[in-house]
C-alpha positions as CSV (number, residue, x, y, z in Angstrom):
1,X,26.9,-17.9,-22.9
2,X,23.2,-19.4,-22.1
3,X,24.8,-20.5,-18.6
4,X,25.7,-16.5,-18.1
5,X,22.5,-15.2,-18.9
6,X,20.7,-17.8,-16.7
7,X,23.0,-17.2,-13.7
8,X,22.1,-13.1,-14.5
9,X,18.8,-13.5,-14.6
10,X,18.6,-15.4,-11.0
11,X,21.0,-12.6,-9.6
12,X,18.5,-9.6,-11.1
13,X,15.2,-11.8,-9.6
14,X,17.3,-12.4,-6.3
15,X,17.9,-8.3,-6.3
16,X,14.5,-7.3,-6.6
17,X,13.3,-9.8,-4.1
18,X,15.9,-8.5,-1.4
19,X,14.7,-4.8,-1.8
20,X,11.2,-5.7,-1.0
21,X,9.4,-5.8,-4.3
22,X,7.8,-2.9,-4.5
23,X,5.2,-3.1,-6.8
24,X,2.6,-0.1,-5.9
25,X,3.4,4.0,-6.3
26,X,1.6,6.7,-4.3
27,X,0.1,8.7,-7.5
28,X,0.2,12.5,-7.4
29,X,-3.1,13.0,-6.1
30,X,-2.8,10.2,-3.3
31,X,0.6,12.0,-1.9
32,X,-2.0,14.6,-0.8
33,X,-3.9,11.9,0.8
34,X,-2.9,11.8,4.8
35,X,-3.1,8.5,7.3
36,X,-4.8,9.6,10.6
37,X,-6.2,8.6,13.7
38,X,-10.1,8.1,14.6
39,X,-10.0,10.8,17.1
40,X,-8.4,13.2,14.6
41,X,-11.1,12.8,11.8
42,X,-13.9,13.2,14.6
43,X,-15.2,16.5,13.0
44,X,-14.2,15.6,9.2
45,X,-17.3,14.5,6.7
46,X,-16.9,10.3,6.2
47,X,-17.0,9.6,2.8
48,X,-16.5,5.7,2.8
49,X,-14.4,2.8,2.8
50,X,-11.7,1.4,1.0
51,X,-10.4,-2.1,0.9
52,X,-6.5,-2.7,-0.3
53,X,-4.9,-6.0,-1.5
54,X,-1.4,-6.8,-2.7
55,X,0.7,-10.0,-2.5
56,X,2.1,-10.9,0.5
57,X,4.5,-13.8,-1.3
58,X,6.9,-12.9,-4.1
59,X,7.5,-16.4,-5.9
60,X,7.8,-18.7,-2.9
61,X,9.3,-16.0,-0.6
62,X,7.4,-14.0,2.1
63,X,7.7,-10.3,1.4
64,X,8.7,-8.0,3.7
65,X,5.6,-7.2,5.9
66,X,6.7,-3.1,6.5
67,X,6.8,-3.0,2.4
68,X,3.4,-4.8,2.0
69,X,1.8,-2.3,4.7
70,X,3.2,0.6,2.6
71,X,1.7,-0.6,-0.7
72,X,-1.6,-1.5,1.2
73,X,-1.5,2.3,2.7
74,X,-0.5,3.9,-0.9
75,X,-3.3,2.2,-2.4
76,X,-5.8,3.5,-0.3
77,X,-4.4,6.6,-0.3
78,X,-4.8,6.8,-4.1
79,X,-8.3,5.5,-3.8
80,X,-9.3,8.1,-1.4
81,X,-8.0,10.6,-3.8
82,X,-10.5,9.1,-6.2
83,X,-13.2,9.3,-3.8
84,X,-12.4,13.0,-3.2
85,X,-11.2,12.4,0.1
86,X,-7.8,13.9,2.2
87,X,-7.6,11.7,4.9
88,X,-7.7,7.6,5.6
89,X,-7.7,6.0,9.0
90,X,-6.8,2.2,8.8
91,X,-9.8,-0.2,10.5
92,X,-7.9,-3.1,12.6
93,X,-4.6,-4.4,13.1
94,X,-2.1,-4.5,10.8
95,X,-2.7,-5.9,7.3
96,X,-3.4,-9.6,7.3
97,X,-2.3,-11.7,4.4
98,X,-1.9,-8.7,2.1
99,X,-4.8,-7.0,3.3
100,X,-6.2,-4.1,4.9
101,X,-9.7,-1.7,5.4
102,X,-9.5,2.0,5.4
103,X,-12.2,4.7,6.1
104,X,-11.9,7.3,3.9
105,X,-12.6,11.3,4.9
106,X,-12.7,14.6,3.8
107,X,-11.1,17.0,6.6
108,X,-9.9,19.8,4.2
109,X,-12.2,22.4,2.9
């Protein structure tokens, strides 16, 4: 019986790891925040910056880079909404070690 439980737990953990381990969710307010380029926000009001961080590893396994980037974007969109923003612009290249910075803007009325 104990071996079955252990094997079941191993299978469950492996299944979670294979799906990319999405731990961050986009909240309702964050859904209204869009991602734009610097050119697209030229006439918008700059509100500040936000910095996102998530784990690039799940235990000993490296996580899917696309999933990491998605989580960083979700965190930034959620925080931009908290700051009163409706648009974010990623700063610099794609995430490095599970971190990325974003500029926050208010472009709408």
